[in-house]
C-alpha positions in Angstrom: -6.2 -0.6 -13.8 -9.2 -2.6 -14.7 -10.7 -5.5 -12.9 -8.6 -8.0 -14.9 -5.3 -6.6 -13.7 -3.4 -7.2 -10.5 -2.2 -4.6 -8.0 0.4 -5.3 -5.4 0.3 -3.3 -2.0 3.3 -3.4 0.0 3.5 -2.1 3.6 6.0 -2.1 6.4 3.9 -3.6 9.1 1.5 -6.6 8.5 -1.3 -5.0 10.6 -1.5 -2.2 8.1 -2.3 -4.6 5.1 -6.1 -4.9 5.7 -7.0 -1.2 6.5 -4.9 0.1 3.6 -6.2 -2.5 1.3 -9.8 -1.5 2.2 -9.1 2.2 2.0 -7.4 1.8 -1.4 -10.4 -0.2 -2.8 -12.9 2.4 -1.3 -11.0 5.4 -2.7 -10.4 3.9 -6.2 -13.2 1.4 -6.7 -10.6 -1.1 -7.9 -12.2 -4.5 -8.1 -9.2 -6.5 -9.4 -6.9 -8.8 -7.5 -4.7 -7.3 -4.9 -1.5 -8.9 -3.7 -1.2 -7.3 -0.2 2.0 -8.0 1.7 4.6 -6.8 4.2 8.0 -5.7 3.0 9.4 -8.1 5.5 8.2 -11.2 3.7 10.7 -13.6 2.3 12.4 -11.8 -0.7 11.8 -14.6 -3.1 8.0 -14.5 -2.4 8.1 -10.7 -2.5 9.8 -10.6 -5.9 7.5 -13.3 -7.4 4.3 -11.5 -6.3 5.6 -8.2 -7.6 6.5 -9.7 -10.9 2.9 -10.6 -11.4 1.4 -7.3 -10.7 0.7 -4.5 -13.3 1.1 -1.9 -10.7 2.7 -1.5 -7.2 1.6 0.7 -4.4 4.1 1.1 -1.5 4.1 3.0 1.7 7.0 5.4 2.4 8.2 3.3 5.2 9.0 0.4 2.9 9.8 2.0 -0.5 13.6 1.8 -0.1 13.6 -1.8 1.2 11.6 -3.2 -2.0 13.2 -0.9 -4.6 15.5 -3.7 -5.7 12.6 -5.9 -6.6 10.9 -3.4 -8.8 11.6 -2.9 -12.5 11.0 0.2 -14.6 8.1 -1.4 -16.6 5.9 -1.7 -13.6 4.0 1.4 -12.6 4.8 2.3 -9.0 2.9 4.6 -6.8 3.6 5.9 -3.3 0.8 5.7 -0.8 0.4 8.3 1.7 -2.3 8.4 4.4 -3.3 11.9 5.6 -5.2 12.6 8.7 -8.3 14.7 8.1 -8.6 18.1 9.9 -11.7 16.8 11.5 -9.7 14.0 13.1 -6.9 16.5 14.1 -9.5 18.8 15.7 -11.1 15.8 17.8 -7.8 14.8 19.0 -6.8 18.4 20.0 -10.1 18.7 21.8 -9.3 15.6 23.8 -5.9 16.9 25.0 -5.7 18.8 28.3 -5.0 22.4 27.9 
């Protein structure tokens, strides 16, 4: 996508919108418009926003819920957030043994 195109980011929980949008922009350098929304939004609004996006990024937790609003012409990507080994090690060190 270029900076003239629009990306839709759909997540399950509204509190995940901002951190995922920031991570997406940071990882990809995408500078275009992002419609970030929760899958629990009004279906009419959800469908309208998705229809204006050139590509859609969804989280695994909401993929099935919004599938009916997607069409085959729109590029759809599944976002997955992985925990780094460094973070796993830090948590492991904090746990009692």
